[in-house]
C-alpha positions as CSV (number, residue, x, y, z in Angstrom):
1,X,112.9,79.2,101.1
2,X,116.6,79.7,101.9
3,X,118.5,77.2,103.6
4,X,118.0,77.3,107.4
5,X,114.7,79.3,107.2
6,X,112.6,76.3,107.8
7,X,114.9,75.1,111.1
8,X,114.5,78.7,112.4
9,X,110.9,78.5,112.1
10,X,110.6,75.3,113.9
11,X,113.0,76.1,116.6
12,X,111.6,79.7,117.2
13,X,107.6,79.5,116.6
14,X,105.6,79.1,119.7
15,X,101.9,79.5,120.2
16,X,101.2,82.7,121.8
17,X,97.3,82.4,121.8
18,X,94.9,79.7,121.0
19,X,90.9,79.7,121.0
20,X,89.4,77.0,119.5
21,X,87.1,73.9,119.6
22,X,87.0,70.5,118.2
23,X,84.0,70.1,115.6
24,X,82.7,67.0,113.9
25,X,81.6,66.8,110.3
26,X,80.2,64.2,108.2
27,X,82.1,63.5,104.8
28,X,82.3,59.7,103.8
29,X,82.6,59.1,107.5
30,X,82.7,61.3,110.5
31,X,85.6,63.5,110.7
32,X,86.8,65.7,113.3
33,X,88.4,69.0,112.8
34,X,89.4,72.4,114.4
35,X,87.8,75.8,114.3
36,X,89.4,78.7,116.0
37,X,92.1,81.3,116.5
38,X,95.7,80.9,116.8
39,X,98.7,83.2,117.1
40,X,102.3,82.2,116.8
41,X,105.3,84.1,118.3
42,X,108.7,84.2,116.8
43,X,111.1,84.5,120.0
44,X,114.4,85.3,119.0
45,X,114.0,85.1,115.2
46,X,114.7,87.6,112.8
47,X,112.8,89.5,110.5
48,X,113.5,86.8,107.8
49,X,111.7,84.2,109.5
50,X,108.8,86.5,110.4
51,X,108.6,87.3,106.6
52,X,108.6,83.3,105.8
53,X,106.0,82.6,108.3
54,X,103.7,85.2,106.9
55,X,104.4,83.8,103.3
56,X,103.4,80.5,104.4
57,X,100.4,81.6,106.4
58,X,99.2,83.1,102.9
59,X,99.8,80.2,101.0
60,X,97.9,78.0,103.4
61,X,94.6,79.9,102.3
62,X,95.2,78.3,98.7
63,X,96.7,74.9,99.8
64,X,94.9,74.1,102.8
65,X,96.1,72.1,105.7
66,X,95.6,68.6,107.0
67,X,93.5,65.9,105.4
68,X,90.4,66.1,103.0
69,X,91.3,69.5,101.8
70,X,89.7,68.7,98.6
71,X,86.5,68.3,100.6
72,X,86.8,71.7,101.9
73,X,88.3,70.7,105.2
74,X,91.6,72.6,106.2
75,X,90.7,76.3,105.1
76,X,93.2,78.8,106.7
77,X,92.4,82.6,107.0
78,X,95.0,85.1,107.8
79,X,93.8,88.0,110.2
80,X,95.9,91.0,111.4
81,X,95.8,91.1,115.5
82,X,94.6,94.5,116.2
83,X,96.3,96.6,118.8
84,X,94.6,96.6,122.2
85,X,93.3,99.8,123.5
86,X,93.8,101.6,126.8
87,X,91.3,103.3,128.7
88,X,92.2,106.7,127.0
89,X,91.8,105.1,123.7
90,X,95.7,104.9,123.0
91,X,96.8,101.6,121.2
92,X,99.2,99.4,123.3
93,X,101.6,96.8,122.0
């Protein structure tokens, strides 16, 4: 990651959409987790920041996030948001 890319992501990334819920699982002790969808927005950041956010998101599938990843927790799946459709079937931004 080039110098300054992480700082740019921290400064410009915001949560645009969040739908989720807390769930509880029994590992060695009861553990709380999160299941749902989250969409990030990079306001005022350039294409390079978007590229790095995508790369980090792709890596998260393999590395996991948070605690207890070796027990299967922390799974991240990347998805592409589908454009909204207007009443006449045309895609909207």
